[in-house]
C-alpha positions as CSV (number, residue, x, y, z in Angstrom):
1,X,-5.9,43.2,-92.1
2,X,-3.3,45.4,-91.3
3,X,0.6,44.4,-91.3
4,X,1.3,44.5,-87.8
5,X,-2.2,42.4,-86.8
6,X,-0.7,39.2,-87.0
7,X,2.7,39.4,-85.3
8,X,0.8,41.5,-82.5
9,X,-1.8,38.3,-82.2
10,X,0.8,35.9,-82.0
11,X,2.8,37.8,-79.4
12,X,-0.3,38.0,-77.3
13,X,-0.6,34.1,-77.5
14,X,2.9,33.1,-76.9
15,X,2.9,33.0,-73.1
16,X,-0.5,31.7,-72.4
17,X,-0.7,29.0,-75.6
18,X,2.2,28.6,-77.4
19,X,5.1,28.2,-74.8
20,X,3.2,26.0,-72.9
21,X,2.0,23.9,-75.6
22,X,5.4,23.3,-76.6
23,X,7.0,22.7,-73.3
24,X,4.0,20.1,-72.9
25,X,4.7,18.7,-76.2
26,X,8.2,18.3,-75.2
27,X,7.3,16.4,-72.0
28,X,4.9,14.0,-73.8
29,X,7.2,13.1,-76.5
30,X,10.1,12.3,-74.1
31,X,8.3,9.5,-72.5
32,X,6.3,7.9,-75.8
33,X,9.1,5.5,-76.4
34,X,9.9,4.5,-72.6
35,X,6.3,3.7,-71.3
36,X,6.0,0.1,-72.7
37,X,9.8,-0.5,-71.5
38,X,9.1,1.0,-67.9
39,X,5.8,-1.2,-68.2
40,X,8.0,-4.3,-68.9
41,X,10.5,-3.5,-66.0
42,X,7.8,-3.5,-63.5
43,X,6.5,-7.0,-64.8
44,X,4.1,-6.5,-67.0
45,X,3.7,-8.7,-69.9
46,X,4.0,-7.7,-73.7
47,X,0.0,-8.3,-74.0
48,X,-0.5,-6.2,-70.9
49,X,1.5,-3.3,-72.0
50,X,-0.3,-3.5,-75.4
51,X,-3.5,-3.6,-73.9
52,X,-2.6,-0.7,-71.7
53,X,-1.7,1.6,-75.0
54,X,-5.1,0.2,-76.4
55,X,-7.3,1.4,-73.4
56,X,-5.2,4.8,-73.2
57,X,-5.9,5.1,-77.2
58,X,-10.0,4.3,-76.6
59,X,-9.9,7.1,-73.8
60,X,-8.9,9.7,-76.6
61,X,-11.9,8.5,-78.5
62,X,-14.5,8.5,-75.6
63,X,-13.2,11.2,-73.4
64,X,-13.5,14.3,-75.2
65,X,-17.4,13.9,-74.9
66,X,-17.7,14.2,-71.1
67,X,-14.6,16.4,-71.1
68,X,-16.3,19.0,-73.7
69,X,-19.1,19.2,-71.2
70,X,-16.8,19.8,-68.4
71,X,-14.9,22.6,-70.2
72,X,-18.2,24.3,-70.8
73,X,-18.9,24.3,-67.0
74,X,-15.6,25.4,-65.8
75,X,-14.2,27.5,-68.4
76,X,-11.0,27.0,-70.6
77,X,-8.6,28.5,-67.9
78,X,-10.1,26.0,-65.4
79,X,-9.8,23.2,-67.7
80,X,-6.3,23.7,-68.4
81,X,-5.4,24.2,-64.8
82,X,-7.4,21.0,-64.2
83,X,-5.9,19.2,-66.9
84,X,-2.4,20.3,-66.0
85,X,-2.9,19.3,-62.3
86,X,-4.2,15.7,-63.2
87,X,-1.4,15.3,-65.6
88,X,1.2,16.4,-62.9
89,X,-0.4,14.2,-60.3
90,X,0.1,11.1,-63.1
91,X,3.4,11.8,-64.0
92,X,4.4,11.6,-60.2
93,X,2.6,8.5,-60.0
94,X,4.6,7.1,-62.8
95,X,7.9,8.0,-61.3
96,X,6.6,6.8,-57.9
97,X,6.0,3.2,-59.5
98,X,8.9,2.9,-61.7
99,X,11.5,3.9,-58.8
100,X,9.6,2.0,-56.2
101,X,11.7,-1.2,-57.1
102,X,14.9,-0.1,-55.8
103,X,17.5,-2.6,-56.4
104,X,15.1,-5.5,-56.2
105,X,11.8,-6.8,-58.0
106,X,9.0,-4.2,-58.1
107,X,6.3,-4.1,-55.3
108,X,2.9,-5.8,-56.2
109,X,1.2,-2.3,-56.5
110,X,3.7,-0.7,-58.5
111,X,2.4,-2.0,-62.2
112,X,-1.1,-1.3,-60.9
113,X,0.0,2.4,-60.0
114,X,1.8,2.8,-63.3
115,X,-1.1,1.7,-65.3
116,X,-3.7,3.9,-63.4
117,X,-1.3,6.8,-63.7
118,X,-1.0,6.5,-67.5
119,X,-4.8,6.3,-67.9
120,X,-5.0,9.3,-65.5
121,X,-2.6,11.1,-67.7
122,X,-4.6,10.5,-70.9
123,X,-7.6,12.2,-69.2
124,X,-5.4,15.0,-67.9
125,X,-4.2,15.4,-71.5
126,X,-7.6,15.8,-72.7
127,X,-9.0,18.4,-70.7
128,X,-5.5,20.3,-71.1
129,X,-5.8,20.0,-74.9
130,X,-9.5,20.8,-74.9
131,X,-9.1,23.9,-72.7
132,X,-6.4,25.2,-75.2
133,X,-8.1,24.5,-78.4
134,X,-11.6,26.3,-77.1
135,X,-9.4,29.0,-75.8
136,X,-7.7,29.6,-79.1
137,X,-10.6,29.3,-81.1
138,X,-12.4,32.1,-79.2
139,X,-9.4,34.4,-79.0
140,X,-8.3,34.3,-82.6
141,X,-10.1,36.3,-85.1
142,X,-11.5,34.5,-88.1
143,X,-9.3,35.7,-90.9
144,X,-6.2,35.1,-88.7
145,X,-7.3,31.5,-87.4
146,X,-5.7,29.3,-89.7
147,X,-2.3,30.8,-89.2
148,X,-2.6,31.0,-85.4
149,X,-3.8,27.3,-85.6
150,X,-0.8,26.2,-87.8
151,X,1.7,27.7,-85.4
152,X,-0.1,26.1,-82.8
153,X,0.6,22.6,-84.4
154,X,4.2,23.8,-85.1
155,X,4.7,24.3,-81.5
156,X,3.6,20.6,-80.9
157,X,6.0,19.3,-83.6
158,X,8.9,21.2,-81.9
159,X,7.9,19.6,-78.7
160,X,8.2,16.4,-80.7
161,X,11.6,16.7,-81.7
162,X,12.8,18.0,-78.2
163,X,11.2,15.7,-76.3
164,X,13.0,12.6,-77.0
165,X,16.4,14.6,-77.4
166,X,16.1,15.6,-73.9
167,X,14.8,12.2,-72.8
168,X,17.5,10.4,-74.4
169,X,20.0,12.5,-72.3
170,X,18.1,11.9,-69.0
171,X,17.9,8.1,-69.9
172,X,21.6,7.9,-70.5
173,X,22.3,9.0,-66.8
174,X,19.3,7.5,-65.0
175,X,17.4,4.8,-66.9
176,X,14.4,4.6,-68.7
177,X,11.8,6.0,-65.9
178,X,14.2,9.5,-66.0
179,X,12.2,10.8,-69.3
180,X,9.1,10.9,-66.9
181,X,11.1,13.5,-65.2
182,X,11.1,15.7,-68.3
183,X,7.6,15.4,-68.2
184,X,7.0,16.4,-65.1
185,X,9.3,19.7,-65.4
186,X,7.7,20.5,-68.7
187,X,3.9,20.0,-67.5
188,X,5.0,22.3,-64.0
189,X,6.4,25.3,-66.2
190,X,3.3,25.0,-68.4
191,X,0.7,24.9,-65.8
192,X,2.6,27.7,-63.9
193,X,2.7,30.1,-67.5
194,X,-1.3,29.4,-67.8
195,X,-2.0,30.1,-64.3
196,X,-0.2,33.4,-64.5
197,X,-0.9,34.5,-68.3
198,X,-4.3,33.3,-69.1
199,X,-7.0,35.7,-67.7
200,X,-10.0,34.4,-66.2
201,X,-13.2,35.0,-68.5
202,X,-16.3,36.2,-67.0
203,X,-19.2,33.8,-67.6
204,X,-22.2,34.8,-69.1
205,X,-25.4,33.6,-67.3
206,X,-28.1,32.1,-69.5
207,X,-31.4,32.8,-68.6
208,X,-33.5,29.7,-69.3
209,X,-36.6,31.1,-69.8
210,X,-34.9,33.7,-72.6
211,X,-35.7,33.0,-76.0
212,X,-33.3,31.7,-78.3
213,X,-31.8,34.3,-81.0
214,X,-33.6,33.5,-84.3
215,X,-30.2,33.0,-85.9
216,X,-28.7,30.5,-83.5
217,X,-27.8,27.2,-85.5
218,X,-29.9,24.2,-84.8
219,X,-28.2,21.1,-83.6
220,X,-28.8,19.3,-87.0
221,X,-27.4,22.3,-88.5
222,X,-24.2,22.0,-86.7
223,X,-23.8,18.2,-86.5
224,X,-24.2,17.3,-90.4
225,X,-21.5,19.5,-91.7
226,X,-19.4,18.8,-88.6
227,X,-19.4,15.0,-89.6
228,X,-19.0,15.4,-93.2
229,X,-16.1,17.5,-93.0
230,X,-14.8,15.5,-89.9
231,X,-14.9,12.6,-92.1
232,X,-12.1,13.8,-94.1
233,X,-10.1,14.6,-91.1
234,X,-10.7,11.3,-89.5
235,X,-8.8,9.9,-92.3
236,X,-6.2,12.3,-92.2
237,X,-5.7,10.9,-88.2
238,X,-5.6,7.4,-89.7
239,X,-3.1,8.2,-92.3
240,X,-1.0,10.2,-89.9
241,X,-0.7,7.3,-87.2
242,X,-0.3,4.6,-89.8
243,X,2.8,6.8,-91.4
244,X,4.7,6.6,-87.5
245,X,4.0,2.5,-87.8
246,X,4.5,1.7,-91.5
247,X,7.5,3.7,-92.0
248,X,9.5,1.8,-89.3
249,X,7.9,-1.5,-90.6
250,X,8.9,-0.8,-94.5
251,X,12.5,0.0,-93.3
252,X,12.6,-3.1,-91.5
253,X,10.8,-5.1,-93.9
254,X,13.6,-4.2,-96.6
255,X,16.6,-4.7,-94.0
256,X,17.4,-0.8,-93.5
257,X,19.4,-0.3,-90.3
258,X,17.6,1.1,-87.4
259,X,19.8,4.1,-87.2
260,X,18.9,5.1,-90.8
261,X,15.5,4.7,-90.0
262,X,15.8,7.0,-87.1
263,X,17.5,9.9,-89.1
264,X,14.8,9.8,-91.7
265,X,12.2,10.3,-89.2
266,X,14.2,13.1,-87.9
267,X,15.0,14.7,-91.2
268,X,11.3,14.5,-92.1
269,X,10.3,16.3,-88.9
270,X,12.5,19.5,-90.0
271,X,11.0,19.4,-93.4
272,X,7.4,19.4,-91.6
273,X,8.5,22.6,-89.8
274,X,9.2,24.3,-92.8
275,X,5.4,24.3,-94.0
276,X,3.9,25.7,-90.7
277,X,3.5,29.3,-91.8
278,X,3.0,28.7,-95.5
279,X,0.2,26.2,-94.7
280,X,-1.7,28.6,-92.5
281,X,-1.4,31.6,-95.0
282,X,-2.6,29.0,-97.7
283,X,-5.6,28.4,-95.7
284,X,-6.3,32.0,-94.4
285,X,-6.3,32.8,-98.3
286,X,-7.5,30.3,-100.2
287,X,-9.7,28.2,-97.9
288,X,-8.9,25.1,-95.9
289,X,-9.3,22.5,-99.0
290,X,-6.4,24.0,-100.3
291,X,-4.0,22.5,-97.7
292,X,-6.2,19.4,-96.7
293,X,-6.5,17.9,-100.3
294,X,-2.7,18.1,-101.4
295,X,-2.0,16.9,-98.1
296,X,-4.3,13.6,-98.1
297,X,-3.2,13.1,-101.6
298,X,0.6,13.5,-101.4
299,X,0.5,11.2,-98.4
300,X,-1.7,8.7,-100.4
301,X,0.8,8.7,-103.2
302,X,3.6,8.1,-100.5
303,X,2.0,5.1,-99.4
304,X,1.3,3.9,-102.9
305,X,5.2,4.1,-103.4
306,X,5.8,1.6,-101.0
307,X,7.8,-0.7,-103.2
308,X,10.5,1.8,-103.6
309,X,11.6,1.7,-100.4
310,X,13.6,-1.2,-100.8
311,X,16.4,1.1,-101.4
312,X,17.5,3.8,-99.1
313,X,17.2,6.5,-101.6
314,X,13.6,5.6,-102.1
315,X,12.9,4.9,-98.6
316,X,14.1,8.8,-97.6
317,X,12.0,9.8,-101.0
318,X,8.9,8.3,-99.7
319,X,9.8,9.8,-96.2
320,X,9.9,13.1,-97.7
321,X,6.4,12.9,-99.7
322,X,5.2,12.1,-96.3
323,X,6.8,15.2,-94.6
324,X,6.0,17.9,-97.3
325,X,2.3,16.4,-97.3
326,X,1.9,16.2,-93.5
327,X,3.8,19.6,-93.1
328,X,0.8,21.2,-95.4
329,X,-1.6,19.7,-92.9
330,X,0.0,21.4,-90.1
331,X,-2.8,23.0,-88.0
332,X,-5.7,22.1,-90.4
333,X,-7.4,19.8,-87.7
334,X,-7.6,22.6,-85.1
335,X,-8.6,25.2,-87.8
336,X,-11.3,22.9,-88.9
337,X,-12.6,22.2,-85.6
338,X,-13.0,25.7,-84.6
339,X,-14.8,26.7,-88.1
340,X,-17.2,23.8,-88.0
341,X,-17.9,24.6,-84.0
342,X,-20.4,27.8,-83.0
343,X,-19.3,29.8,-80.2
344,X,-22.1,29.0,-78.0
345,X,-21.5,25.6,-76.4
346,X,-18.0,25.4,-78.4
347,X,-16.2,23.0,-75.9
348,X,-19.1,20.5,-76.1
349,X,-19.1,20.4,-80.0
350,X,-15.1,20.3,-79.6
351,X,-15.5,17.4,-77.6
352,X,-17.5,15.5,-80.1
353,X,-15.4,16.6,-83.1
354,X,-12.3,15.2,-81.3
355,X,-14.0,12.1,-80.2
356,X,-15.1,11.6,-84.1
357,X,-11.5,12.5,-85.8
358,X,-9.6,10.6,-83.1
359,X,-11.1,7.6,-84.1
360,X,-8.9,7.5,-86.6
361,X,-5.9,6.5,-84.7
362,X,-7.8,3.5,-83.4
363,X,-8.9,2.3,-87.2
364,X,-5.4,2.9,-88.8
365,X,-3.8,0.4,-86.8
366,X,-6.7,-2.1,-87.2
367,X,-6.1,-1.5,-91.0
368,X,-2.4,-2.4,-90.6
369,X,-3.1,-5.6,-88.6
370,X,-6.0,-6.8,-91.0
371,X,-3.9,-6.3,-94.5
372,X,-0.4,-6.4,-92.8
373,X,-1.1,-10.2,-92.3
374,X,-0.3,-10.2,-96.3
375,X,2.6,-7.9,-96.6
376,X,3.6,-4.5,-95.1
377,X,3.4,-3.2,-98.6
378,X,0.1,-4.5,-99.0
379,X,-0.9,-2.5,-95.8
380,X,0.9,0.4,-97.2
381,X,-1.4,0.2,-100.6
382,X,-4.5,0.0,-98.5
383,X,-3.6,2.9,-96.5
384,X,-2.5,4.9,-99.9
385,X,-6.2,4.2,-101.4
386,X,-7.8,5.3,-98.1
387,X,-5.8,8.5,-98.1
388,X,-6.7,9.3,-101.8
389,X,-10.4,8.7,-101.3
390,X,-10.1,11.2,-98.1
391,X,-8.7,13.8,-100.5
392,X,-11.3,13.4,-103.1
393,X,-13.9,13.7,-100.0
394,X,-12.5,16.8,-98.8
395,X,-12.3,18.2,-102.3
396,X,-16.1,17.6,-102.8
397,X,-17.4,18.7,-99.2
398,X,-14.7,21.3,-98.0
399,X,-15.8,24.1,-100.4
400,X,-19.2,23.3,-100.2
401,X,-19.9,23.3,-96.3
402,X,-17.3,25.6,-95.0
403,X,-18.1,28.7,-97.2
404,X,-21.7,27.7,-96.5
405,X,-21.4,28.3,-92.9
406,X,-19.5,31.8,-93.5
407,X,-22.6,32.8,-95.3
408,X,-25.0,32.0,-93.0
409,X,-22.7,33.8,-90.4
410,X,-22.2,36.8,-92.4
411,X,-26.1,36.8,-92.6
412,X,-26.3,36.9,-89.1
413,X,-23.6,39.5,-88.2
414,X,-21.1,37.2,-87.0
415,X,-17.5,36.7,-88.3
416,X,-16.9,34.5,-91.5
417,X,-15.9,30.8,-91.0
418,X,-13.8,30.8,-94.1
419,X,-10.8,32.3,-95.2
């Protein structure tokens, strides 16, 4: 690799991938805090809002499978454009529903429109994201993959910081629903960039009567390592989801002011950003386990230290442990998804990967619901031990499976899948 190769690649991906990703992440993050609030304003009950969020979460688990097949048919660029159009239409629907009440009660159709728009937005997000994921996996050389993917994850993190800030400014002026306008502007801008700067790929027609290449991996050869490695990423998804739930709950349990909890989250996000490029460099040079294992181990230790959150310094210390661990894992999900999926029908395999690993976002809160019935600290302990088990799982399987796939690829003349 020449010293100019990485900067040139990153510059080539700024307009088609990184900037649209940052814009879309900014808009999506702006509406996260207000979706429940707008739903309540429109007349939904708390259980109905919770059900809406749950169904949206289920879409992220079930949706990638058919979405992956759609991407295979229409291509990455088509998927990104279609996903962007669907998301823009959904955001407009949310704004119409939210602003339909004027100064009186909301019309009877407004809550239904709002719920339908949120669920439609989840489908648009899936299509948009899977198209980007497939595009970058195919465009980036393997020896630069982790750094490119880490920066990809970093742009999402930047958006998650900027989104609530922009949203808060508009909310102060026009109310909670104004945050959807941030998402609308960001999604339209990202869609324009994709339409202009993502070149259309010529689809290669496959002759159904042509013999399969001898070195083409079988379904079983792909599925087994994908699920074994994906198991560690499923735990990572669970651990990340529970962090966003348990840190505020621990702060509340020990009586810390809401302002302190919010500032701790903001500080943690800044710390995570510092690890974006180092994480990618470690992965490209020393392998994927070099970041996933310490990521899960550190976050597991943070959960096990839950009782020290009783003091503000202890609460800050735990949040910093989470930030360092999660920062080390920047881009690991997307990197491994590209490592473990063959170039043939990649979008379909990525759909399976995303469905499997996204299940952690549902299992995590369920774990808190069960163990948190005792105490919040008990839920923290349970998540911590599971995270350490995930670290051990990753330490065992990643060195065996990811390099193994690389050796097969070298024999077949295709690029290596390991750093």
